[in-house]
Gaussian input, Z-matrix of N, CA and C with variables (Angstrom, degrees):
# hf/3-21g

backbone

0 1
 N
 C     1     B1
 C     2     B2     1     A1
 N     3     B3     2     A2     1     D1
 C     4     B4     3     A3     2     D2
 C     5     B5     4     A4     3     D3
 N     6     B6     5     A5     4     D4
 C     7     B7     6     A6     5     D5
 C     8     B8     7     A7     6     D6
 N     9     B9     8     A8     7     D7
 C    10    B10     9     A9     8     D8
 C    11    B11    10    A10     9     D9
 N    12    B12    11    A11    10    D10
 C    13    B13    12    A12    11    D11
 C    14    B14    13    A13    12    D12
 N    15    B15    14    A14    13    D13
 C    16    B16    15    A15    14    D14
 C    17    B17    16    A16    15    D15
 N    18    B18    17    A17    16    D16
 C    19    B19    18    A18    17    D17
 C    20    B20    19    A19    18    D18
 N    21    B21    20    A20    19    D19
 C    22    B22    21    A21    20    D20
 C    23    B23    22    A22    21    D21
 N    24    B24    23    A23    22    D22
 C    25    B25    24    A24    23    D23
 C    26    B26    25    A25    24    D24
 N    27    B27    26    A26    25    D25
 C    28    B28    27    A27    26    D26
 C    29    B29    28    A28    27    D27
 N    30    B30    29    A29    28    D28
 C    31    B31    30    A30    29    D29
 C    32    B32    31    A31    30    D30
 N    33    B33    32    A32    31    D31
 C    34    B34    33    A33    32    D32
 C    35    B35    34    A34    33    D33
 N    36    B36    35    A35    34    D34
 C    37    B37    36    A36    35    D35
 C    38    B38    37    A37    36    D36
 N    39    B39    38    A38    37    D37
 C    40    B40    39    A39    38    D38
 C    41    B41    40    A40    39    D39
 N    42    B42    41    A41    40    D40
 C    43    B43    42    A42    41    D41
 C    44    B44    43    A43    42    D42
 N    45    B45    44    A44    43    D43
 C    46    B46    45    A45    44    D44
 C    47    B47    46    A46    45    D45
 N    48    B48    47    A47    46    D46
 C    49    B49    48    A48    47    D47
 C    50    B50    49    A49    48    D48
 N    51    B51    50    A50    49    D49
 C    52    B52    51    A51    50    D50
 C    53    B53    52    A52    51    D51
 N    54    B54    53    A53    52    D52
 C    55    B55    54    A54    53    D53
 C    56    B56    55    A55    54    D54
 N    57    B57    56    A56    55    D55
 C    58    B58    57    A57    56    D56
 C    59    B59    58    A58    57    D57
 N    60    B60    59    A59    58    D58
 C    61    B61    60    A60    59    D59
 C    62    B62    61    A61    60    D60
 N    63    B63    62    A62    61    D61
 C    64    B64    63    A63    62    D62
 C    65    B65    64    A64    63    D63
 N    66    B66    65    A65    64    D64
 C    67    B67    66    A66    65    D65
 C    68    B68    67    A67    66    D66
 N    69    B69    68    A68    67    D67
 C    70    B70    69    A69    68    D68
 C    71    B71    70    A70    69    D69
 N    72    B72    71    A71    70    D70
 C    73    B73    72    A72    71    D71
 C    74    B74    73    A73    72    D72
 N    75    B75    74    A74    73    D73
 C    76    B76    75    A75    74    D74
 C    77    B77    76    A76    75    D75
 N    78    B78    77    A77    76    D76
 C    79    B79    78    A78    77    D77
 C    80    B80    79    A79    78    D78
 N    81    B81    80    A80    79    D79
 C    82    B82    81    A81    80    D80
 C    83    B83    82    A82    81    D81
 N    84    B84    83    A83    82    D82
 C    85    B85    84    A84    83    D83
 C    86    B86    85    A85    84    D84
 N    87    B87    86    A86    85    D85
 C    88    B88    87    A87    86    D86
 C    89    B89    88    A88    87    D87
 N    90    B90    89    A89    88    D88
 C    91    B91    90    A90    89    D89
 C    92    B92    91    A91    90    D90
 N    93    B93    92    A92    91    D91
 C    94    B94    93    A93    92    D92
 C    95    B95    94    A94    93    D93
 N    96    B96    95    A95    94    D94
 C    97    B97    96    A96    95    D95
 C    98    B98    97    A97    96    D96
 N    99    B99    98    A98    97    D97
 C   100   B100    99    A99    98    D98
 C   101   B101   100   A100    99    D99
 N   102   B102   101   A101   100   D100
 C   103   B103   102   A102   101   D101
 C   104   B104   103   A103   102   D102
 N   105   B105   104   A104   103   D103
 C   106   B106   105   A105   104   D104
 C   107   B107   106   A106   105   D105
 N   108   B108   107   A107   106   D106
 C   109   B109   108   A108   107   D107
 C   110   B110   109   A109   108   D108
 N   111   B111   110   A110   109   D109
 C   112   B112   111   A111   110   D110
 C   113   B113   112   A112   111   D111
 N   114   B114   113   A113   112   D112
 C   115   B115   114   A114   113   D113
 C   116   B116   115   A115   114   D114
 N   117   B117   116   A116   115   D115
 C   118   B118   117   A117   116   D116
 C   119   B119   118   A118   117   D117
 N   120   B120   119   A119   118   D118
 C   121   B121   120   A120   119   D119
 C   122   B122   121   A121   120   D120
 N   123   B123   122   A122   121   D121
 C   124   B124   123   A123   122   D122
 C   125   B125   124   A124   123   D123
 N   126   B126   125   A125   124   D124
 C   127   B127   126   A126   125   D125
 C   128   B128   127   A127   126   D126
 N   129   B129   128   A128   127   D127
 C   130   B130   129   A129   128   D128
 C   131   B131   130   A130   129   D129
 N   132   B132   131   A131   130   D130
 C   133   B133   132   A132   131   D131
 C   134   B134   133   A133   132   D132
 N   135   B135   134   A134   133   D133
 C   136   B136   135   A135   134   D134
 C   137   B137   136   A136   135   D135
 N   138   B138   137   A137   136   D136
 C   139   B139   138   A138   137   D137
 C   140   B140   139   A139   138   D138
 N   141   B141   140   A140   139   D139
 C   142   B142   141   A141   140   D140
 C   143   B143   142   A142   141   D141
 N   144   B144   143   A143   142   D142
 C   145   B145   144   A144   143   D143
 C   146   B146   145   A145   144   D144
 N   147   B147   146   A146   145   D145
 C   148   B148   147   A147   146   D146
 C   149   B149   148   A148   147   D147
 N   150   B150   149   A149   148   D148
 C   151   B151   150   A150   149   D149
 C   152   B152   151   A151   150   D150
 N   153   B153   152   A152   151   D151
 C   154   B154   153   A153   152   D152
 C   155   B155   154   A154   153   D153
 N   156   B156   155   A155   154   D154
 C   157   B157   156   A156   155   D155
 C   158   B158   157   A157   156   D156
 N   159   B159   158   A158   157   D157
 C   160   B160   159   A159   158   D158
 C   161   B161   160   A160   159   D159
 N   162   B162   161   A161   160   D160
 C   163   B163   162   A162   161   D161
 C   164   B164   163   A163   162   D162
 N   165   B165   164   A164   163   D163
 C   166   B166   165   A165   164   D164
 C   167   B167   166   A166   165   D165
 N   168   B168   167   A167   166   D166
 C   169   B169   168   A168   167   D167
 C   170   B170   169   A169   168   D168
 N   171   B171   170   A170   169   D169
 C   172   B172   171   A171   170   D170
 C   173   B173   172   A172   171   D171
 N   174   B174   173   A173   172   D172
 C   175   B175   174   A174   173   D173
 C   176   B176   175   A175   174   D174
 N   177   B177   176   A176   175   D175
 C   178   B178   177   A177   176   D176
 C   179   B179   178   A178   177   D177
 N   180   B180   179   A179   178   D178
 C   181   B181   180   A180   179   D179
 C   182   B182   181   A181   180   D180
 N   183   B183   182   A182   181   D181
 C   184   B184   183   A183   182   D182
 C   185   B185   184   A184   183   D183
 N   186   B186   185   A185   184   D184
 C   187   B187   186   A186   185   D185
 C   188   B188   187   A187   186   D186
 N   189   B189   188   A188   187   D187
 C   190   B190   189   A189   188   D188
 C   191   B191   190   A190   189   D189

   B1=1.4995
   B2=1.4003
   B3=1.3863
   B4=1.5313
   B5=1.6292
   B6=1.3178
   B7=1.4809
   B8=1.6558
   B9=1.3426
   B10=1.4397
   B11=1.6735
   B12=1.3572
   B13=1.3959
   B14=1.5708
   B15=1.3194
   B16=1.4947
   B17=1.4768
   B18=1.2839
   B19=1.4704
   B20=1.5766
   B21=1.3017
   B22=1.5140
   B23=1.5254
   B24=1.2691
   B25=1.4636
   B26=1.5087
   B27=1.2947
   B28=1.5659
   B29=1.5956
   B30=1.2870
   B31=1.5226
   B32=1.4629
   B33=1.4710
   B34=1.4455
   B35=1.5885
   B36=1.4006
   B37=1.4074
   B38=1.5608
   B39=1.4056
   B40=1.4365
   B41=1.5306
   B42=1.3741
   B43=1.5205
   B44=1.4849
   B45=1.2643
   B46=1.4967
   B47=1.5618
   B48=1.2641
   B49=1.5236
   B50=1.5845
   B51=1.3405
   B52=1.4122
   B53=1.5287
   B54=1.2962
   B55=1.5063
   B56=1.5142
   B57=1.3334
   B58=1.5403
   B59=1.4541
   B60=1.3322
   B61=1.5278
   B62=1.5299
   B63=1.3315
   B64=1.5647
   B65=1.5140
   B66=1.4650
   B67=1.4997
   B68=1.5770
   B69=1.3251
   B70=1.4241
   B71=1.4985
   B72=1.3353
   B73=1.4423
   B74=1.4883
   B75=1.5031
   B76=1.4553
   B77=1.5904
   B78=1.3277
   B79=1.4575
   B80=1.5085
   B81=1.2831
   B82=1.5245
   B83=1.5013
   B84=1.2834
   B85=1.4331
   B86=1.4439
   B87=1.3775
   B88=1.5148
   B89=1.4938
   B90=1.3371
   B91=1.5005
   B92=1.5254
   B93=1.3143
   B94=1.4722
   B95=1.5126
   B96=1.3059
   B97=1.4510
   B98=1.6114
   B99=1.2274
   B100=1.4591
   B101=1.5154
   B102=1.3290
   B103=1.5335
   B104=1.6080
   B105=1.1545
   B106=1.5630
   B107=1.6623
   B108=1.3266
   B109=1.4907
   B110=1.4217
   B111=1.4428
   B112=1.5030
   B113=1.4579
   B114=1.4377
   B115=1.3585
   B116=1.4561
   B117=1.4073
   B118=1.5825
   B119=1.4964
   B120=1.2800
   B121=1.4787
   B122=1.5598
   B123=1.2829
   B124=1.4606
   B125=1.5451
   B126=1.3251
   B127=1.5972
   B128=1.5826
   B129=1.3492
   B130=1.5258
   B131=1.5567
   B132=1.2297
   B133=1.5166
   B134=1.5354
   B135=1.2920
   B136=1.5790
   B137=1.3705
   B138=1.4088
   B139=1.4252
   B140=1.5464
   B141=1.2536
   B142=1.4541
   B143=1.5648
   B144=1.2744
   B145=1.4171
   B146=1.6706
   B147=1.2996
   B148=1.5295
   B149=1.4758
   B150=1.3273
   B151=1.4345
   B152=1.5771
   B153=1.3964
   B154=1.4317
   B155=1.5703
   B156=1.3320
   B157=1.3470
   B158=1.5290
   B159=1.3307
   B160=1.4858
   B161=1.6204
   B162=1.2612
   B163=1.4025
   B164=1.5159
   B165=1.2430
   B166=1.4938
   B167=1.5200
   B168=1.3198
   B169=1.4542
   B170=1.5219
   B171=1.3280
   B172=1.4054
   B173=1.4649
   B174=1.3597
   B175=1.4066
   B176=1.5748
   B177=1.3011
   B178=1.3957
   B179=1.6292
   B180=1.3124
   B181=1.4629
   B182=1.5290
   B183=1.2121
   B184=1.4424
   B185=1.5924
   B186=1.2869
   B187=1.5385
   B188=1.5748
   B189=1.3799
   B190=1.5271
   B191=1.4832
   A1=110.09
   A2=115.11
   A3=115.28
   A4=108.28
   A5=109.85
   A6=114.57
   A7=108.25
   A8=118.31
   A9=122.07
   A10=106.45
   A11=114.15
   A12=116.36
   A13=117.99
   A14=112.35
   A15=121.02
   A16=105.47
   A17=116.31
   A18=120.12
   A19=111.78
   A20=113.42
   A21=122.19
   A22=106.18
   A23=118.44
   A24=121.89
   A25=107.80
   A26=118.96
   A27=119.11
   A28=108.53
   A29=114.35
   A30=116.32
   A31=115.67
   A32=110.24
   A33=115.11
   A34=112.09
   A35=112.93
   A36=114.19
   A37=115.57
   A38=112.18
   A39=115.55
   A40=110.97
   A41=114.03
   A42=118.93
   A43=115.64
   A44=112.50
   A45=124.24
   A46=109.18
   A47=117.29
   A48=117.35
   A49=112.09
   A50=114.58
   A51=118.06
   A52=118.10
   A53=116.29
   A54=120.81
   A55=107.97
   A56=115.78
   A57=117.96
   A58=105.08
   A59=116.49
   A60=119.08
   A61=105.61
   A62=113.50
   A63=122.47
   A64=111.71
   A65=112.92
   A66=111.87
   A67=109.50
   A68=121.93
   A69=123.16
   A70=113.97
   A71=115.58
   A72=120.13
   A73=111.44
   A74=115.03
   A75=121.57
   A76=108.68
   A77=112.45
   A78=119.36
   A79=110.62
   A80=116.12
   A81=117.68
   A82=107.33
   A83=121.39
   A84=124.34
   A85=115.28
   A86=117.75
   A87=125.69
   A88=112.94
   A89=111.78
   A90=110.96
   A91=106.19
   A92=115.75
   A93=124.06
   A94=109.47
   A95=113.83
   A96=123.60
   A97=109.99
   A98=120.14
   A99=121.19
   A100=104.26
   A101=119.94
   A102=121.98
   A103=107.22
   A104=118.13
   A105=120.24
   A106=115.32
   A107=113.10
   A108=114.90
   A109=108.86
   A110=117.24
   A111=122.44
   A112=111.39
   A113=118.50
   A114=122.56
   A115=109.91
   A116=110.71
   A117=122.12
   A118=110.83
   A119=121.66
   A120=118.15
   A121=109.64
   A122=116.11
   A123=120.35
   A124=112.68
   A125=110.17
   A126=116.82
   A127=116.57
   A128=110.21
   A129=115.27
   A130=106.92
   A131=117.47
   A132=118.39
   A133=113.92
   A134=110.32
   A135=118.57
   A136=110.75
   A137=118.42
   A138=117.58
   A139=110.25
   A140=120.00
   A141=121.96
   A142=108.79
   A143=116.39
   A144=117.57
   A145=110.13
   A146=116.35
   A147=124.54
   A148=106.77
   A149=113.91
   A150=123.31
   A151=108.78
   A152=114.96
   A153=119.14
   A154=114.88
   A155=118.20
   A156=122.73
   A157=112.26
   A158=114.02
   A159=115.75
   A160=107.35
   A161=120.53
   A162=122.53
   A163=108.85
   A164=122.52
   A165=126.70
   A166=108.81
   A167=116.83
   A168=121.80
   A169=113.82
   A170=116.27
   A171=121.70
   A172=109.61
   A173=120.64
   A174=124.63
   A175=108.25
   A176=117.37
   A177=120.36
   A178=115.38
   A179=111.55
   A180=117.29
   A181=108.01
   A182=118.58
   A183=124.23
   A184=108.88
   A185=110.48
   A186=113.60
   A187=111.30
   A188=111.99
   A189=110.88
   A190=105.76
   D1=135.85
   D2=177.64
   D3=-95.63
   D4=166.94
   D5=179.29
   D6=-57.39
   D7=-37.14
   D8=-175.42
   D9=-66.53
   D10=-45.35
   D11=174.89
   D12=-57.59
   D13=-38.73
   D14=179.03
   D15=-64.03
   D16=-51.93
   D17=-176.88
   D18=-57.80
   D19=-44.35
   D20=-178.38
   D21=-61.02
   D22=-48.33
   D23=-175.13
   D24=-68.42
   D25=-44.29
   D26=178.84
   D27=-56.30
   D28=-49.74
   D29=-178.30
   D30=-62.37
   D31=-42.40
   D32=-175.49
   D33=-67.47
   D34=-38.88
   D35=179.95
   D36=-68.69
   D37=-33.46
   D38=177.53
   D39=-64.81
   D40=-43.47
   D41=171.49
   D42=-56.93
   D43=-51.52
   D44=-173.82
   D45=-56.90
   D46=-39.55
   D47=-177.89
   D48=-77.28
   D49=-10.25
   D50=172.55
   D51=65.17
   D52=20.08
   D53=-174.93
   D54=-107.33
   D55=-16.44
   D56=-170.62
   D57=-118.94
   D58=121.80
   D59=-175.85
   D60=-64.30
   D61=155.08
   D62=-177.33
   D63=-58.70
   D64=-36.11
   D65=-176.05
   D66=-73.84
   D67=-25.63
   D68=170.20
   D69=-68.12
   D70=-40.45
   D71=-179.72
   D72=-64.34
   D73=-35.38
   D74=177.70
   D75=-61.67
   D76=-44.62
   D77=-175.20
   D78=-68.83
   D79=-38.37
   D80=178.97
   D81=-68.08
   D82=-33.26
   D83=-176.81
   D84=-81.56
   D85=-7.42
   D86=-174.50
   D87=73.47
   D88=26.62
   D89=175.49
   D90=-95.50
   D91=98.95
   D92=-175.64
   D93=-136.75
   D94=157.97
   D95=175.14
   D96=-82.63
   D97=175.07
   D98=-177.42
   D99=-64.13
   D100=-30.36
   D101=-174.87
   D102=-83.44
   D103=0.38
   D104=179.33
   D105=89.87
   D106=2.62
   D107=179.38
   D108=-81.83
   D109=152.68
   D110=177.50
   D111=-56.85
   D112=135.64
   D113=170.00
   D114=-103.14
   D115=92.52
   D116=-176.29
   D117=-64.15
   D118=-35.46
   D119=-172.53
   D120=-66.34
   D121=-28.54
   D122=177.20
   D123=-72.38
   D124=-45.42
   D125=-179.07
   D126=-68.38
   D127=-25.65
   D128=-179.55
   D129=-63.83
   D130=-30.02
   D131=179.26
   D132=-60.80
   D133=-29.05
   D134=-176.69
   D135=-89.09
   D136=-20.80
   D137=-173.49
   D138=-110.42
   D139=2.73
   D140=-178.64
   D141=-69.89
   D142=127.09
   D143=-171.44
   D144=-75.99
   D145=150.17
   D146=176.78
   D147=-75.26
   D148=164.76
   D149=177.57
   D150=-56.63
   D151=-46.96
   D152=178.84
   D153=-60.00
   D154=-36.51
   D155=175.27
   D156=-65.44
   D157=-41.90
   D158=179.04
   D159=-65.50
   D160=-41.03
   D161=-178.19
   D162=-64.46
   D163=-41.42
   D164=176.69
   D165=-60.10
   D166=-39.43
   D167=177.31
   D168=-61.05
   D169=-44.16
   D170=179.41
   D171=-68.38
   D172=-37.10
   D173=-178.40
   D174=-69.29
   D175=-33.54
   D176=-174.47
   D177=-77.34
   D178=-2.63
   D179=178.63
   D180=-69.66
   D181=127.99
   D182=179.73
   D183=-92.27
   D184=107.51
   D185=179.04
   D186=-83.45
   D187=140.31
   D188=-176.34
   D189=-97.30

């Protein structure tokens, strides 16, 4: 595993669990602007779901 893969997995899992806001994921990953604000456009790349994850989300919907 490379450092990049570890970072990607870390950010992705935080986002996937839905309990950590994206701005905090950005700060934890070190994705910041020169002024120290979260750089969300960088972090979004790590947290964007795959096609498989989207399909699982649709299947998980409980129809009444």
